[in-house]
ROPA-891932 format. One record per residue (C-alpha): residue in one letter; x, y, z negated. Coordinates in Angstrom, 2 decimals, padded with zeros to 5 digits, always signed. Each point is the difference from the previous one (the first is absolute). Layout:
<drenvexs>
code;xx;yy;zz
A;X;Y;Z
...
</drenvexs>
This chain:
<drenvexs>
code;xx;yy;zz
M;+091.93;+183.36;+003.40
T;+001.80;+003.14;+001.30
E;+003.39;+001.18;-001.21
R;-001.56;+003.21;-001.35
N;-002.46;-001.70;-002.17
Y;+002.71;-002.24;-001.41
W;+002.22;+002.87;-001.08
T;-002.99;+001.93;-001.27
R;-000.83;-002.82;-002.38
M;+003.59;-000.25;-001.04
S;+000.14;+003.69;-000.84
R;-003.01;-000.36;-002.19
K;+001.79;-002.78;-001.86
H;+003.28;+001.83;-000.50
L;+001.97;-001.76;-002.79
T;+002.05;+002.11;-002.31
R;+002.86;-001.48;-002.05
R;-002.03;+000.38;-003.17
A;-003.00;-001.80;+001.48
L;+002.21;-002.75;+001.22
L;+001.47;-000.34;-003.48
R;-003.48;-000.40;-001.49
T;-000.92;-002.55;+002.60
S;+003.20;-001.92;-000.47
A;-000.48;-000.06;-003.72
R;-003.48;-001.45;+000.42
A;+001.43;-002.51;+002.42
G;+002.70;-001.00;-002.47
V;+002.97;+001.48;+001.90
G;+002.87;+001.11;-002.28
A;+002.25;+003.05;+000.12
T;+002.52;-001.64;+002.31
G;-002.75;-000.98;+002.44
L;-001.25;+003.58;+000.01
A;+003.41;+001.30;+001.05
L;+000.18;-002.44;+002.83
V;-003.45;+000.78;+001.24
G;+000.22;+003.74;-000.43
C;+003.52;+000.65;+001.38
G;+000.28;-002.46;+002.77
D;+003.14;-001.69;+001.23
D;+002.24;+003.02;-000.45
D;-000.22;-000.17;-003.84
D;+000.42;-003.82;-000.51
D;+003.52;+000.09;-001.49
A;-000.78;+002.73;-002.46
Q;-003.17;-001.67;-001.15
Q;+001.73;-003.34;-000.52
Q;+002.70;+001.65;-002.06
A;-002.60;+001.70;-002.16
A;-001.85;-003.27;-000.56
M;+003.19;-001.73;-001.03
Q;+000.72;+002.74;-002.49
V;-003.45;-000.43;-001.50
Q;+000.50;-003.75;-000.29
Q;+003.41;+000.46;-001.60
Q;-001.46;+002.42;-002.49
D;-002.76;-002.51;-000.85
Q;+002.51;-002.81;-000.42
Q;+002.25;+002.15;-002.17
Q;-002.95;+000.93;-002.18
Q;-001.05;-003.65;-000.32
Q;+003.57;-001.07;-000.82
A;+000.28;+002.72;-002.59
M;-003.25;-001.09;-001.59
Q;+001.14;-003.64;-000.07
E;+003.33;+000.96;-001.58
Q;-001.84;+002.06;-002.57
Q;-002.36;-002.90;-000.80
Q;+002.93;-002.44;-000.29
Q;+001.79;+002.39;-002.31
Q;-003.11;+000.38;-002.16
A;-000.43;-003.83;-000.13
M;+003.64;-000.43;-001.04
Q;-000.38;+002.63;-002.68
Q;-003.17;-001.67;-001.26
Q;+001.68;-003.43;-000.03
Q;+002.97;+001.42;-001.89
A;-002.35;+001.57;-002.52
Q;-001.81;-003.32;-000.50
Q;+003.28;-001.85;-000.45
Q;+001.13;+002.54;-002.55
A;-003.32;-000.35;-001.86
M;+000.29;-003.80;+000.00
Q;+003.56;+000.18;-001.26
Q;-001.08;+002.33;-002.77
Q;-002.90;-002.33;-000.89
Q;+002.27;-003.06;-000.02
Q;+002.49;+001.85;-002.13
Q;-002.76;+000.97;-002.43
Q;-001.28;-003.60;-000.12
A;+003.49;-001.32;-000.63
E;+000.42;+002.50;-002.81
Q;-003.40;-001.00;-001.48
Q;+000.85;-003.73;+000.24
A;+003.30;+000.61;-001.66
Q;-001.74;+001.91;-002.76
Q;-002.60;-002.79;-000.39
A;+002.67;-002.69;-000.09
E;+001.88;+001.97;-002.60
A;-003.20;+000.43;-002.03
Q;-000.86;-003.69;+000.30
Q;+003.49;-000.99;-001.03
Q;-000.24;+002.34;-002.95
T;-003.45;-001.42;-000.90
A;+001.27;-003.58;+000.30
E;+002.96;+000.84;-002.20
E;-002.30;+001.64;-002.53
Q;-002.37;-002.99;+000.07
A;+002.88;-002.44;-000.38
Q;+001.33;+002.02;-002.90
Q;-003.48;+000.17;-001.56
Q;-000.50;-003.75;+000.47
A;+003.38;-000.69;-001.55
E;-000.91;+002.20;-002.95
Q;-003.35;-001.80;-000.39
Q;+001.64;-003.41;+000.18
A;+002.43;+001.11;-002.63
V;-002.83;+000.61;-002.44
A;-002.77;-002.38;+001.30
P;+000.06;-003.81;+000.26
A;+000.18;-001.73;+003.38
P;-003.16;-001.77;+001.24
F;-000.80;-003.00;-002.21
A;+002.92;+000.93;-002.26
D;-002.07;-000.97;-003.03
V;-001.15;-003.30;+001.55
D;+001.88;-003.21;-000.67
L;+000.16;-001.34;+003.55
D;+001.73;-003.16;-001.25
A;-002.72;-000.85;-002.51
T;-002.22;-003.06;-000.20
V;-003.71;+000.79;-000.29
T;-002.09;-002.66;-001.72
T;-003.77;-000.32;+000.22
A;-002.59;-002.75;-000.36
V;-002.98;-001.48;+001.82
A;-002.72;-002.24;-001.33
R;+000.36;-002.86;+002.45
D;+002.21;-001.86;+002.42
G;-002.03;-000.43;+003.17
G;+001.89;-003.04;+001.22
G;+002.08;+000.21;+003.17
L;+001.62;+003.07;+001.54
D;-001.36;-000.06;+003.57
P;-002.39;+002.97;+000.40
I;-002.05;-001.75;+002.69
R;-000.26;-003.58;-001.21
S;-003.32;-000.76;-001.72
G;+000.76;-000.78;-003.63
S;+003.14;+002.16;-000.04
H;-001.54;+003.22;+001.28
V;-000.94;+001.43;-003.42
N;+003.57;+000.28;-001.31
Y;-000.17;+003.72;+000.65
I;+002.97;+000.91;-002.19
S;+002.35;-001.79;+002.38
H;-001.75;+000.82;+003.28
G;-000.27;+003.73;-000.67
N;+003.70;+000.45;-000.80
V;+001.84;-002.42;+002.28
Y;-002.09;+000.90;+003.06
D;-001.16;+003.12;+001.81
A;-003.08;+000.78;+002.08
G;-000.17;+002.03;+003.18
I;-001.36;+003.14;-001.66
V;-000.25;+001.67;-003.38
F;-002.57;+002.40;-001.40
D;+000.91;+003.53;-000.98
P;+000.25;+000.16;-003.81
D;-001.91;+003.29;-000.16
D;-002.85;-000.37;+002.51
N;-000.05;-003.65;+001.15
S;+000.62;+000.93;+003.63
I;+001.83;-002.57;+002.11
R;+003.78;+000.44;+000.29
P;+002.30;-001.99;+002.31
H;+002.25;-002.47;-001.77
M;+001.35;-003.10;+001.74
I;-001.92;+001.09;+003.09
A;-001.50;+003.23;+001.38
P;-003.36;-001.04;+001.49
E;-001.96;+002.10;+002.50
F;-003.20;-000.73;+001.92
V;+000.55;+001.04;+003.61
D;-003.66;-000.68;+000.80
D;-003.02;-001.35;-001.88
T;+001.21;-003.62;+000.03
T;+003.78;+000.12;+000.56
M;+002.51;+000.49;-002.80
V;+003.67;+000.57;+000.79
A;+002.43;+000.05;-002.92
Q;+003.61;+001.06;-000.23
V;+001.82;-002.66;-002.01
M;+002.60;+001.44;-002.38
P;+003.48;-001.60;-000.06
A;-000.42;-001.11;-003.62
L;+002.33;-002.62;-001.41
F;-001.18;-003.29;-001.40
H;+001.77;-001.23;-003.11
D;+002.03;-002.46;+002.10
G;+001.43;+002.90;+002.04
S;-002.08;-000.56;+003.14
V;-001.93;+002.89;+001.53
L;-003.78;+000.22;+000.20
V;-001.24;-000.23;+003.61
A;-003.41;+000.04;+001.66
E;-000.06;-003.78;+000.38
D;-000.02;-000.26;-003.82
L;-003.29;+001.93;-000.05
V;-001.49;-002.30;+002.64
F;+001.12;-003.02;-002.03
T;-001.27;+001.39;-003.32
Y;-003.57;+000.31;+001.25
E;+000.11;-003.35;+001.80
R;+001.05;-001.63;-003.26
M;-002.74;+001.92;-001.80
G;-002.55;-001.33;+002.48
N;+001.07;-003.66;-000.31
I;+001.22;-000.06;+003.61
A;+003.81;+000.18;-000.35
E;+001.62;-002.57;+002.28
Y;+002.94;-000.93;-002.25
H;-002.27;-002.05;-002.29
Q;-003.00;-000.38;+002.31
G;-002.19;+002.21;-002.12
G;+001.05;-001.85;-003.16
E;-000.65;-003.51;+001.30
T;+003.70;-000.92;+000.16
T;+001.15;+001.98;-003.02
D;+002.85;-001.26;-002.15
H;-001.74;+001.26;-003.15
P;-000.73;-003.01;-002.26
A;-003.35;+001.49;-001.09
G;-001.05;+000.96;+003.53
W;-000.32;+003.42;+001.56
T;-003.00;+002.05;+001.03
S;-000.36;+003.75;+000.29
A;-001.92;+001.90;-002.64
R;-000.31;+002.96;+002.40
V;-001.47;-001.58;+003.15
S;-002.48;+002.81;+000.59
F;+002.92;+002.43;+000.45
G;+001.84;-002.10;+002.60
S;+000.72;+000.92;+003.61
Q;-002.30;-002.72;+001.33
N;-002.75;+002.56;-000.58
W;+001.54;+002.45;+002.52
V;+000.27;+000.06;+003.79
S;+003.79;-000.02;-000.15
S;+003.06;+000.63;-002.16
Q;+003.23;+000.63;+001.88
A;+003.61;+001.01;-000.53
I;+000.54;+002.42;+002.89
D;+003.62;+000.35;-001.05
E;+001.88;-000.26;-003.29
R;-001.32;+003.35;-001.22
T;-003.56;-000.09;+001.40
W;-002.94;-002.10;-001.19
K;-003.26;+000.20;+001.95
V;-003.41;-001.27;-001.11
E;-003.20;-000.01;+002.05
L;-003.29;-000.37;-001.87
N;-003.34;-001.33;+001.16
A;-001.77;+003.17;-001.09
P;+000.76;+003.30;-001.74
D;+000.86;-000.40;-003.68
A;+000.12;+003.19;-002.04
A;+001.74;-001.66;-002.94
W;+002.32;-002.40;+001.79
V;+003.32;+001.38;-001.23
S;-000.94;+000.37;-003.66
N;-001.79;-003.35;+000.09
Q;+002.78;-002.04;+001.63
M;+002.98;+001.20;-002.03
P;-001.14;+001.68;-003.23
N;+002.82;-001.39;-002.13
A;+002.41;-002.88;-000.33
S;-001.68;-001.43;-003.09
T;-003.21;-001.07;+001.74
V;-000.11;+000.51;+003.78
G;+002.92;+001.23;+002.06
A;+003.27;-001.58;-001.20
I;+002.34;-000.13;+003.01
F;+002.07;-003.12;+000.68
S;+003.17;-000.70;+001.98
K;-000.97;-002.48;+002.70
A;+003.53;-001.36;+000.31
H;+000.33;-000.52;-003.76
V;-003.36;-001.72;-000.52
E;+000.51;-002.31;+002.95
N;+003.50;-000.82;-001.25
V;-000.75;-000.74;-003.67
G;-003.64;-001.20;+000.17
D;-003.07;+000.51;-002.17
A;+001.21;-001.83;-003.10
A;+003.10;+002.20;-000.28
M;-002.05;+003.15;+000.65
D;-002.25;-000.94;-002.91
R;+003.04;-000.37;-002.29
E;+002.31;+002.78;+001.19
P;-001.77;+002.90;+001.71
M;+001.91;+002.32;+002.34
G;-001.31;+003.27;+001.41
T;+000.81;+003.69;+000.49
G;-001.28;+001.16;-003.41
P;+001.83;+002.11;-002.59
Y;+001.14;-003.10;-001.96
R;+001.85;-003.14;+001.00
F;-001.26;-003.20;-001.61
V;+002.38;-001.54;-002.55
S;-001.90;-002.67;-001.91
H;-003.38;-001.22;-001.20
T;-000.58;-002.36;-002.90
D;-003.56;-001.32;-000.06
D;-002.12;+001.60;-002.73
T;+003.10;+001.74;-001.39
D;+001.33;+002.84;+002.12
F;+000.85;+001.60;+003.34
V;+003.39;+001.63;+000.58
M;+000.69;+002.44;+002.85
T;+002.81;+002.40;+000.84
R;+000.14;+003.30;+001.84
F;+000.30;-000.09;+003.80
D;+002.31;+002.93;+000.69
D;-000.51;-000.25;+003.76
H;-003.74;+000.58;-000.13
L;-001.35;+002.13;+002.86
K;-000.73;+002.88;-002.37
P;+002.91;+001.13;-002.19
L;+000.09;+000.80;-003.70
D;-000.57;+003.71;+000.60
H;-002.94;-000.46;+002.40
P;-002.16;+003.11;-000.62
V;-003.36;-001.81;-000.23
N;-000.88;-002.38;-002.84
V;-000.60;-003.02;+002.21
K;+002.02;-003.20;+000.13
H;+003.71;+000.79;+000.15
V;+003.25;-001.13;-001.62
P;-000.88;-000.48;-003.71
F;+001.22;+002.27;-002.79
H;+001.48;-002.99;-001.83
N;+002.16;-002.94;+000.96
D;-002.00;-002.98;-001.24
L;-003.65;-000.82;-000.65
K;-000.96;-002.76;-002.40
V;-003.63;-001.03;-000.36
L;-000.99;-002.22;-002.92
I;-003.15;-002.14;-000.10
R;-002.02;+001.06;-003.06
P;-003.59;-001.30;+000.28
E;-001.18;+001.64;-003.21
T;-000.41;+003.75;-000.17
L;+001.16;+000.01;-003.62
T;+003.34;-001.54;+001.00
Q;+000.48;+002.67;+002.66
I;-000.68;+002.75;-002.51
A;+002.29;-001.63;-002.55
G;+002.75;-000.22;+002.62
L;-000.40;+003.69;+000.78
E;+000.15;+000.96;-003.68
A;+003.06;-002.18;-000.56
G;+001.88;+001.54;+002.94
E;-000.04;-003.27;+001.96
L;-002.17;+001.60;+002.68
D;+000.42;+003.43;+001.56
V;-003.44;+000.28;+001.62
V;-003.29;-001.88;-000.05
Y;-002.98;+000.66;+002.26
G;-003.41;-001.32;+000.97
L;-001.19;-000.11;-003.61
A;-003.53;+000.64;-001.23
T;-000.34;+003.52;-001.35
K;-001.04;-001.24;-003.42
D;+003.25;-001.96;-000.24
V;+002.15;+003.14;+000.04
E;-001.90;+002.06;-002.56
G;+002.80;-000.53;-002.53
F;+002.43;+001.94;+002.19
I;-002.15;+003.12;+000.44
D;+001.69;+002.12;-002.67
D;+003.38;-001.73;+000.02
P;+002.75;+002.33;+001.32
D;+002.17;-002.98;+000.90
F;-002.38;-001.11;+002.76
T;-001.80;+001.56;+002.96
I;-003.36;-001.31;+001.25
H;-001.06;+000.22;+003.65
Y;-003.70;-000.56;+000.77
Q;-001.29;-000.75;+003.48
A;-003.04;-001.29;+001.84
A;+000.75;-003.58;+000.84
T;-002.61;-002.58;+000.91
T;-003.69;-000.66;+000.38
M;-001.57;-003.00;-001.70
L;-002.50;-001.60;+002.37
P;-001.59;-003.32;-000.98
R;-001.88;-001.34;+003.02
F;-002.68;-002.59;+000.63
N;+000.73;-002.95;+002.29
L;-002.74;+000.29;+002.61
N;+001.73;-002.27;+002.52
N;-000.90;-003.28;-001.70
P;-003.80;-000.48;+000.14
L;+000.07;-002.47;-002.89
F;+000.98;-000.01;-003.67
E;+002.01;-002.64;-001.79
D;-003.10;-002.09;-000.71
G;-001.22;+000.18;+003.59
S;-002.70;+002.59;-000.73
P;-000.39;+003.11;+002.23
N;+002.47;+002.79;-000.71
P;-001.94;+002.60;-002.10
F;+002.38;+002.81;+001.04
L;-001.35;-000.18;+003.54
D;-003.02;+001.88;-001.40
I;+000.82;+003.70;-000.11
R;-002.17;+000.41;-003.10
V;+002.34;-002.27;-001.96
R;+003.03;+001.98;+001.16
E;-001.66;+003.29;-000.93
A;-000.97;-001.44;-003.39
A;+003.62;-000.93;-000.69
N;+001.15;+003.50;+000.94
I;-002.32;+001.80;-002.42
A;+000.48;-002.58;-002.77
V;+003.68;+000.83;-000.55
N;+000.70;+002.80;-002.46
R;+002.90;+001.66;+001.81
Q;+000.17;+002.93;-002.38
A;+000.52;-002.33;-002.95
I;+002.92;-001.59;+001.85
I;+001.42;+003.43;+000.87
D;-000.32;+001.28;-003.56
G;+000.95;-003.18;-001.82
L;+002.73;-001.50;+002.18
L;+001.30;+002.91;+002.06
T;+000.60;+003.74;-000.43
G;-003.59;+001.24;+000.23
T;+000.68;+001.91;+003.23
E;-000.34;-002.78;+002.58
R;-002.83;-000.11;+002.56
Q;-001.91;-002.58;+001.98
P;+001.50;-000.55;+003.47
M;-001.43;-001.22;+003.27
F;+001.82;-002.68;+002.06
T;+003.27;+001.90;-000.52
G;+001.13;+003.06;-001.91
R;-000.55;+003.72;+000.41
S;+003.39;+000.66;+001.55
A;-001.26;-001.42;+003.31
F;-000.68;+002.29;+002.94
G;-003.75;+000.43;+000.55
Y;-001.03;-001.02;-003.53
P;-003.53;+001.37;-000.66
T;-000.51;+002.96;-002.30
E;-001.58;-000.50;-003.41
D;-003.15;+001.72;+001.29
E;-000.22;-002.43;+002.93
I;+000.47;-002.98;-002.31
E;-002.63;+001.26;-002.43
A;-002.46;+000.80;+002.83
A;+000.31;-003.60;+001.20
G;-000.82;-001.28;-003.51
L;+003.36;-001.68;-000.37
I;+001.09;+001.24;-003.42
H;-001.27;-003.12;-001.71
P;-001.55;+000.72;-003.40
Y;+000.29;-002.58;-002.76
D;-003.54;-001.43;+000.00
P;-000.18;-003.61;-001.25
E;-003.81;+000.12;-000.22
R;-000.37;+000.83;+003.68
A;+002.65;-002.62;+000.75
R;-002.08;-002.70;-001.70
E;-003.05;+001.12;+001.99
L;+001.94;-000.38;+003.25
M;+001.19;-003.46;-001.05
A;-003.61;-001.04;-000.64
E;-001.17;+001.46;+003.31
A;+002.65;-002.06;+001.76
G;-001.18;-003.17;-001.77
Y;+002.81;-000.22;-002.55
A;-001.73;+001.02;-003.22
D;+001.79;-002.88;-001.74
G;+003.33;+000.92;+001.53
F;+002.66;-002.32;+001.44
D;+003.55;-001.24;-000.61
T;+003.05;+000.66;+002.16
T;+003.76;+000.64;-000.10
F;+001.87;+003.26;-000.53
H;+003.40;-000.32;+001.75
I;+002.72;+002.39;-001.25
V;+003.74;+000.54;+000.52
V;+002.29;+000.31;-003.02
G;+003.39;+001.66;-000.26
F;-000.68;+002.19;+003.02
S;-001.45;+003.26;-001.30
P;-000.44;+001.17;-003.59
G;-003.33;-000.37;-001.74
I;-001.72;-002.49;+002.31
P;-000.69;-002.71;-002.62
D;-001.48;+002.55;-002.44
M;-002.17;+001.61;+002.67
A;-001.12;-003.42;+001.24
L;-001.23;-000.89;-003.49
A;-002.03;+003.23;-000.15
V;-001.58;-000.72;+003.40
K;-000.77;-003.57;-001.04
Q;-001.76;+001.22;-003.14
D;-002.16;+002.53;+001.88
L;-000.99;-002.40;+002.78
E;-000.90;-002.77;-002.41
A;-002.41;+002.47;-001.66
I;-002.15;-000.15;+003.16
G;+000.40;-003.74;+000.58
I;+003.10;-000.23;+002.23
R;+002.06;-002.45;-002.06
L;+003.67;-000.05;+000.96
T;+002.88;-002.39;-000.57
I;+003.32;+001.83;+000.39
K;+002.65;-001.78;+002.07
E;+003.51;+001.48;-000.07
Y;+002.61;-000.25;+002.78
P;+003.65;+001.14;+000.09
A;+000.69;+002.64;+002.63
S;+002.12;-002.42;+002.06
E;-003.10;-002.17;+000.47
Y;-002.87;+002.46;-000.14
F;+000.66;+001.79;+003.31
T;+000.40;-003.19;+002.04
D;-002.28;-002.60;+001.52
A;-000.03;-001.63;-003.42
G;-001.47;+003.21;-001.41
I;-002.15;+002.79;+001.36
R;+000.86;-000.73;+003.63
Q;-001.97;-003.21;-000.21
A;-003.11;+002.17;-000.27
G;+000.90;+002.75;+002.50
A;-000.21;+000.47;+003.76
G;-003.45;-001.55;+000.29
R;+001.03;-003.40;-001.36
T;-003.12;-001.82;-001.11
D;+001.70;-002.55;-002.25
G;+001.90;+002.31;-002.33
A;-000.61;-000.07;-003.73
P;-003.20;+001.93;-000.83
G;-000.40;+002.57;-002.75
I;+001.62;+003.37;-000.64
W;+003.62;+000.69;+000.95
W;+002.07;+002.80;-001.53
F;+001.73;+002.23;+002.50
I;+002.39;+002.95;-000.28
D;+000.61;+002.68;+002.59
G;+002.81;+002.52;-000.15
Q;-000.14;+003.70;+000.71
R;-000.48;+000.51;+003.73
T;+000.66;+003.02;+002.18
D;-001.99;-001.72;+002.74
I;-002.69;-002.65;-000.37
Q;+001.00;-002.16;+002.95
T;+002.06;-002.58;-001.89
T;-002.83;-000.52;-002.47
V;-002.54;-000.13;+002.83
N;+002.04;-002.64;+001.82
I;+000.38;-002.31;-002.96
S;-003.13;+000.65;-002.06
V;-002.80;+001.54;+002.10
L;+000.03;-001.41;+003.52
P;-001.50;-003.52;+000.17
E;+003.33;-001.49;+001.09
G;+001.92;+001.52;-002.93
V;+001.95;-002.50;-002.09
Y;-001.55;+001.38;-003.19
T;-003.44;+000.90;+001.40
L;-002.61;-001.87;-002.03
G;-003.03;+001.83;+001.38
S;-000.98;+002.60;+002.55
S;-002.63;+000.82;+002.64
E;-000.12;+000.78;+003.69
E;-000.86;+003.64;-000.73
V;+003.03;+000.33;-002.26
A;+002.22;-001.73;+002.57
E;-001.18;+002.34;+002.77
L;+000.87;+003.07;-002.06
A;+003.34;-001.52;-000.98
R;+000.93;-000.55;+003.65
A;-001.36;+003.37;+001.14
Q;+002.10;+002.03;-002.45
R;+003.11;-001.84;+001.12
L;-000.58;+000.97;+003.63
E;-000.78;+003.65;-000.73
L;+003.06;+002.18;+000.60
D;-001.63;+003.31;-000.97
P;+000.85;+000.46;-003.73
N;-003.22;+001.82;-000.89
K;-002.25;-002.53;+001.70
R;+001.99;-002.86;-001.49
S;-000.35;+001.48;-003.49
E;-003.78;+000.09;+000.42
L;-000.07;-003.63;+001.17
I;+002.15;-001.10;-002.93
S;-002.30;+001.76;-002.46
Q;-002.99;-001.78;+001.56
L;+001.88;-003.29;-000.20
F;+000.68;+000.43;-003.72
I;-003.66;+000.72;-000.71
E;-001.42;-002.74;+002.25
H;+002.34;-002.56;-001.56
A;-000.90;+001.09;-003.53
L;-003.72;-000.23;+000.76
G;+000.50;-003.67;+000.81
Y;+001.41;-000.72;-003.49
Y;+002.61;-002.36;+001.48
M;+002.32;+000.76;-002.91
L;-000.22;+000.90;-003.65
P;+002.23;+003.13;+000.08
L;+001.14;+000.38;-003.55
V;+002.53;+002.77;-000.67
E;+002.72;+001.97;+001.68
I;+002.71;-000.20;-002.61
Q;+003.13;+001.89;-000.91
T;+003.22;-001.66;-000.96
A;+002.94;+001.35;-001.92
G;+003.75;-000.19;+000.22
V;+002.50;+000.86;-002.73
V;+003.67;+000.97;+000.25
R;+002.31;+000.21;-002.96
S;+002.13;+002.97;-000.96
G;+002.89;+000.57;+002.37
V;-001.88;-001.33;+003.02
R;-001.77;+001.97;+002.73
W;-002.48;-001.33;+002.56
P;-000.92;+002.80;+002.45
A;-003.02;-000.36;+002.28
G;-001.96;+002.16;+002.42
A;-003.42;+001.54;-000.57
V;-001.91;-003.06;+001.25
Q;+002.76;-002.59;-000.22
P;-000.45;-002.99;-002.31
R;+002.73;-001.31;-002.25
G;+000.14;-003.69;+000.77
N;+001.96;-002.80;+001.63
E;+001.00;+002.00;+003.08
Q;+001.11;+003.11;-001.90
L;+002.55;-001.59;-002.32
F;+002.81;+001.35;+002.20
A;-000.78;+003.46;-001.44
V;+000.63;-000.93;-003.66
Q;+002.92;+002.02;-001.37
K;+001.90;-001.15;-003.05
L;+001.85;+002.96;-001.46
K;+003.62;-000.09;-001.10
D;+000.56;-000.44;-003.73
A;-003.65;-001.07;-000.36
</drenvexs>
């Protein structure tokens, strides 16, 4: 390449300062770089000084911006602090105003309460809390041990000296915690909080007492080897074996305040079945006390956590009890369940005859009487000096012994033929008994009363053909079809002194059955004997050697059927005189069903299936009556009975 050509090309590519600037900009060269490139070495110092000035200006601008931002942040923070201070000041002023208003309201309320107290009586001001209330019962059931067979029917003592784990709400029969607060943590595990209730000897209820109570109930308590080594001169066996803990997987005291039970299977009615009341099933014992004093002493001098302390008992004369002021629930407990009584002493006289009870009431010897037949109180209806309380009470349920295949003379048991049982059911004129001996309003029950959960509707009962008409002609035809046209002789076993009206009703049944050839000899038992192995228990629980015939039975008002099912429907029940596998399957199925709606349906089916087997002669669901004299109140809830366990609520008025 020649020199000329080189410079020629260079002239064609002459670079002006402006072109260089554009090129440098595209190349990313800044203003300082342009000065250096464009001016050459002679301008280096000036260009550096200019660049430094630009940088200083940039830094000053950035610093000014930062100072401005910091100043704005400080101003904003100061404004927020001022706002918070104002808010706090406002809140403090509001709180002060509220406190002043509350103080003023409290002062006004206190003044108003003082004014009201000045003109209104204090709670229970008209009640004589030091009074003695006197009542009467028709029988002395023997001993005072709620579990011992032969002593277990002395309900007047059991229900007042002892307490059960739960109580039922007086207005809706729902379960309420009492001595314990039970809860199922899964389908088969119950965990209960044990309340620190005091026993009458001053000791405190603990979980081990619950474990012991149900071991004793089940005839497995170690202290007397299940009754084999008892110190009781008449022997000791439990009347409540079917409720004992031997029927469960386990019963444990986790600690003093926690009782745990594991069941073999779900049981929808376990709580209400195991501890419904202290009178029958559920009285809680002190393990230490029972083991210390023994069975004989327990049968003479009971000791529990109930609203009354035992004072004395004179056989066939009276019971005397006094208020237990340290009961778990105080005098002013807001719910009408067992609590400290409204009187100081309770005296219960033994008056077997209804007329003597009524005479005692009229003479002022008695303050209240209860459990009377409705016809017995008719004389008080229009008397202003007395108040009558009516209530559903019991079901009368004579039942055929189907366990013993033979009669007294060795002949086959006629009641094993369902036609004979049906004949007996339609031969009894229930309406005549209702109209002639009762109030005229009673109805025929099934195996327990209408208060029970799942009880069939009247339409369901009628559709099943179970409203038995009085039809003696058809009854005689059934007797002939079964081969008993000439009839047969047997025994009618009844309890006396237990529930009003039984002897009169038994005579009416005897008359009607004899009209179709079932000839009865009535045998009477005292209550202390009737509900033992010497009485109806000799025929129950599948025993094939028990006395044949017809046995009278009574069932109370039930919120749940399970207790009745256990003792009177399942084949192993102590009072079950007849059943079937179909009935037993339904009875077990409803117990396992935890869904309330499904369980109700199963219970209804059970009632109907059992009735179709004619295992009983369901007679009447009766009312009873109680009477209180002038100057005495006996409050009760909407569905609460007035009976042995509600005597704590009787109020004797001052100057009465």
